[in-house]
LOBAKE-211975 format. One record per residue (C-alpha): residue number from 1; residue in one letter; z, y, x. Coordinates in nm, 3 decimals, always signed. Each point is the difference from the previous one (the first is absolute). Layout:
residues N
seq  type  z  y  x
NUM  A  Z  Y  X
...
//
This chain:
residues 226
seq  type  z  y  x
1  M  -0.208  +1.399  +1.598
2  E  +0.017  +0.105  -0.421
3  V  -0.135  -0.302  -0.242
4  N  -0.131  +0.131  -0.316
5  A  +0.022  -0.322  -0.241
6  H  -0.253  +0.125  -0.245
7  N  -0.260  -0.025  +0.301
8  M  +0.105  -0.316  +0.077
9  H  -0.272  -0.341  -0.087
10  L  +0.166  -0.288  -0.082
11  F  -0.264  -0.264  -0.086
12  R  -0.240  +0.004  +0.230
13  L  -0.379  -0.271  +0.028
14  T  -0.161  +0.056  +0.292
15  A  -0.022  -0.244  +0.311
16  A  +0.209  +0.130  +0.198
17  S  +0.329  -0.042  -0.226
18  C  -0.093  -0.371  -0.019
19  N  -0.017  -0.356  +0.243
20  P  -0.278  -0.166  +0.035
21  L  +0.039  -0.152  -0.327
22  A  -0.114  +0.376  -0.117
23  T  -0.253  -0.077  -0.325
24  N  +0.273  -0.288  -0.124
25  Q  +0.266  +0.282  +0.025
26  I  -0.195  +0.227  -0.149
27  I  -0.134  -0.181  -0.317
28  I  +0.385  -0.143  -0.045
29  V  +0.106  +0.371  +0.059
30  I  -0.310  +0.086  -0.304
31  M  +0.174  -0.262  -0.247
32  D  +0.314  +0.154  +0.028
33  I  -0.043  +0.323  -0.027
34  E  -0.206  -0.137  -0.327
35  R  +0.324  -0.209  -0.145
36  I  +0.253  +0.198  +0.114
37  L  -0.040  +0.422  -0.021
38  K  -0.342  -0.002  -0.224
39  T  +0.018  -0.283  -0.321
40  R  +0.395  -0.028  +0.155
41  E  +0.040  -0.351  -0.170
42  N  +0.173  -0.072  +0.315
43  A  +0.244  +0.107  +0.218
44  I  +0.161  -0.076  +0.363
45  Y  +0.409  -0.010  -0.014
46  Y  +0.218  +0.059  +0.301
47  G  +0.342  -0.114  +0.037
48  I  +0.304  +0.075  +0.268
49  G  +0.147  -0.268  +0.217
50  E  +0.181  -0.068  +0.371
51  Y  -0.138  +0.190  +0.248
52  Q  -0.305  -0.173  +0.226
53  K  -0.051  +0.154  +0.319
54  D  -0.298  +0.065  +0.124
55  C  -0.115  +0.058  -0.370
56  F  -0.191  +0.320  -0.152
57  G  +0.162  +0.042  -0.285
58  W  +0.364  +0.099  -0.064
59  V  +0.221  +0.297  -0.179
60  G  +0.263  +0.163  +0.180
61  G  +0.021  +0.006  +0.350
62  N  -0.179  +0.155  +0.280
63  A  -0.366  +0.150  -0.094
64  P  -0.299  -0.185  +0.166
65  A  -0.065  +0.062  +0.369
66  C  -0.262  +0.178  -0.056
67  F  +0.174  +0.281  -0.079
68  D  +0.202  +0.040  +0.275
69  D  -0.275  +0.270  +0.104
70  K  -0.060  +0.215  -0.317
71  Y  +0.197  +0.254  -0.204
72  L  -0.059  -0.038  -0.307
73  S  +0.104  +0.381  -0.140
74  D  +0.159  +0.325  +0.091
75  K  +0.118  +0.057  -0.354
76  D  +0.234  -0.294  -0.122
77  N  +0.212  -0.240  +0.266
78  L  -0.204  -0.335  -0.149
79  Y  +0.153  -0.403  +0.048
80  F  -0.164  -0.277  -0.024
81  Y  +0.042  -0.245  -0.287
82  L  -0.244  -0.242  -0.024
83  T  -0.363  -0.171  +0.164
84  F  -0.205  -0.320  -0.166
85  Q  -0.350  -0.128  +0.090
86  N  -0.295  +0.148  -0.176
87  P  -0.041  -0.317  -0.220
88  L  -0.396  +0.107  +0.039
89  N  +0.018  +0.106  +0.290
90  P  +0.263  -0.230  +0.230
91  N  -0.105  +0.168  +0.308
92  K  +0.158  +0.300  -0.100
93  Q  +0.358  +0.131  -0.134
94  I  +0.164  +0.210  -0.271
95  S  +0.286  +0.174  +0.112
96  I  +0.209  +0.215  -0.260
97  F  +0.265  +0.323  +0.133
98  T  +0.208  +0.203  -0.207
99  P  +0.153  +0.325  +0.060
100  E  +0.410  +0.073  -0.048
101  F  +0.113  -0.136  -0.389
102  D  +0.021  +0.387  -0.124
103  V  -0.365  +0.105  +0.138
104  A  -0.140  -0.332  -0.152
105  L  +0.198  +0.056  -0.351
106  E  -0.169  +0.376  -0.040
107  Y  -0.317  -0.149  +0.107
108  N  -0.048  -0.310  -0.184
109  T  -0.230  +0.074  -0.229
110  Y  -0.396  +0.066  -0.028
111  P  -0.134  +0.167  +0.251
112  D  +0.267  +0.078  +0.142
113  C  +0.132  -0.282  +0.122
114  K  +0.141  -0.017  +0.376
115  L  -0.043  -0.369  +0.038
116  L  -0.216  -0.062  +0.343
117  L  -0.225  -0.296  -0.032
118  V  -0.209  -0.105  +0.379
119  E  -0.252  -0.252  +0.016
120  H  +0.018  -0.128  +0.359
121  E  -0.091  -0.278  +0.296
122  L  +0.213  -0.313  -0.030
123  S  +0.374  +0.085  +0.193
124  S  +0.274  -0.155  +0.073
125  Q  +0.339  +0.157  -0.101
126  S  +0.116  +0.248  +0.249
127  K  +0.269  -0.030  +0.230
128  S  +0.058  +0.384  +0.012
129  D  +0.253  +0.143  -0.401
130  R  -0.182  +0.243  +0.081
131  Y  -0.122  +0.024  -0.429
132  K  +0.261  -0.268  -0.103
133  H  +0.159  +0.083  -0.364
134  P  +0.311  +0.127  +0.029
135  E  +0.063  -0.168  -0.310
136  I  -0.114  -0.345  +0.026
137  D  +0.179  -0.240  +0.188
138  E  -0.178  -0.332  -0.100
139  I  -0.305  -0.107  +0.154
140  Y  -0.273  -0.246  -0.195
141  S  -0.342  -0.190  +0.056
142  I  -0.241  +0.132  -0.245
143  Y  -0.241  -0.329  -0.138
144  E  -0.214  -0.105  -0.179
145  M  +0.118  -0.214  -0.368
146  S  -0.312  -0.027  -0.173
147  T  -0.304  +0.139  -0.204
148  E  +0.062  -0.033  -0.356
149  K  -0.046  +0.174  -0.340
150  D  +0.317  +0.120  -0.084
151  M  +0.274  -0.102  +0.170
152  P  +0.313  +0.224  -0.073
153  E  +0.030  +0.303  +0.212
154  K  +0.384  -0.076  +0.015
155  N  -0.109  -0.313  +0.272
156  C  -0.127  +0.160  +0.208
157  A  +0.025  +0.265  +0.217
158  I  -0.362  +0.145  +0.036
159  K  -0.283  -0.043  -0.275
160  F  -0.332  +0.093  +0.131
161  G  -0.279  +0.034  -0.240
162  G  -0.018  -0.104  -0.355
163  N  +0.126  +0.265  -0.231
164  V  +0.296  +0.258  +0.080
165  M  +0.344  -0.038  -0.167
166  P  +0.229  +0.362  -0.087
167  I  +0.353  -0.074  -0.003
168  Q  +0.071  +0.360  -0.100
169  W  -0.219  -0.029  -0.384
170  G  -0.070  +0.262  -0.089
171  L  -0.086  +0.239  +0.292
172  D  -0.370  -0.091  -0.041
173  N  -0.025  +0.016  +0.447
174  D  -0.264  -0.241  -0.013
175  G  -0.234  +0.240  -0.253
176  K  +0.016  +0.259  +0.176
177  V  -0.115  -0.119  +0.318
178  V  -0.233  -0.171  -0.123
179  K  -0.157  +0.332  -0.172
180  D  -0.083  +0.094  +0.346
181  G  -0.221  -0.281  +0.034
182  N  +0.254  -0.236  +0.262
183  S  +0.047  -0.387  -0.124
184  F  +0.296  -0.205  +0.070
185  I  +0.054  -0.260  +0.290
186  F  +0.345  -0.080  +0.035
187  Q  +0.350  +0.037  -0.073
188  I  +0.343  -0.067  +0.153
189  N  +0.279  -0.150  -0.214
190  E  +0.341  +0.168  +0.194
191  I  +0.209  -0.249  -0.271
192  C  -0.150  -0.324  +0.175
193  M  +0.143  +0.114  +0.348
194  K  +0.325  -0.134  +0.068
195  D  +0.271  +0.223  +0.162
196  I  -0.307  +0.305  +0.016
197  S  +0.053  +0.233  -0.246
198  V  -0.159  +0.395  +0.185
199  F  -0.196  +0.050  -0.317
200  M  +0.265  -0.093  -0.258
201  A  -0.107  -0.375  -0.099
202  G  -0.316  +0.238  -0.097
203  C  -0.358  -0.077  +0.103
204  I  -0.296  +0.165  +0.184
205  Y  -0.385  +0.057  -0.117
206  V  -0.307  +0.042  +0.251
207  Y  -0.280  +0.092  -0.126
208  G  -0.338  +0.071  +0.143
209  K  -0.392  -0.002  -0.092
210  I  -0.234  -0.330  -0.071
211  E  -0.391  +0.029  -0.006
212  G  -0.154  -0.278  -0.007
213  N  +0.143  -0.283  +0.250
214  K  +0.222  +0.245  +0.182
215  A  +0.346  +0.152  -0.021
216  T  +0.047  +0.290  +0.161
217  N  +0.249  +0.300  +0.014
218  P  +0.337  -0.140  -0.036
219  F  +0.277  +0.204  -0.059
220  V  +0.364  -0.056  -0.158
221  A  -0.067  +0.224  -0.335
222  Y  +0.362  -0.024  -0.124
223  W  +0.298  -0.257  -0.069
224  E  +0.236  -0.061  -0.260
225  Y  +0.310  -0.062  -0.052
226  S  +0.234  -0.195  -0.237
//
């Protein structure tokens, strides 16, 4: 089974994806999208720490168990990088996979970036090392640190929402993606991940469509390195 990242939906405001507190959850989601992805006055910041079993957010290690029987690509070898719970839909996880480094580097810009984003049901870490990244020896849990304005990106592993923060000034990668009607959703700051440097202590940038109170079709648009 090949997964097309551009057809994945990141946020679903449907009763089927909510628990019995669906009405309250939908109100919270709408408020979060307004502050985080529309006015961009706030962002959600994540850090990494000692790995905790049965968590739904980690970097390194094995892919979520839901990928055990899935075939992600017939062209490139893909390796698991990280996963974390969708903060606007806690019933879902967002996972990132990357090809071999030479391929990832050659295709690191929009619209040809070969990093794969998949959104899926909650899933704990697999016992299978089928998608384990050969260059990542450590494994850390990902946890939410705070929701506030303008926290220094150098202090967080993931910044969800707010404004994009490039590390290669002058390339205007953001402008090229926005020109096609896409909006910034989150970025991954590898420089804040101890012992992990798959992307040369770089940053991964995820975009999608924001229409009304929904953000859909997320994809990894590009990555930069320091």
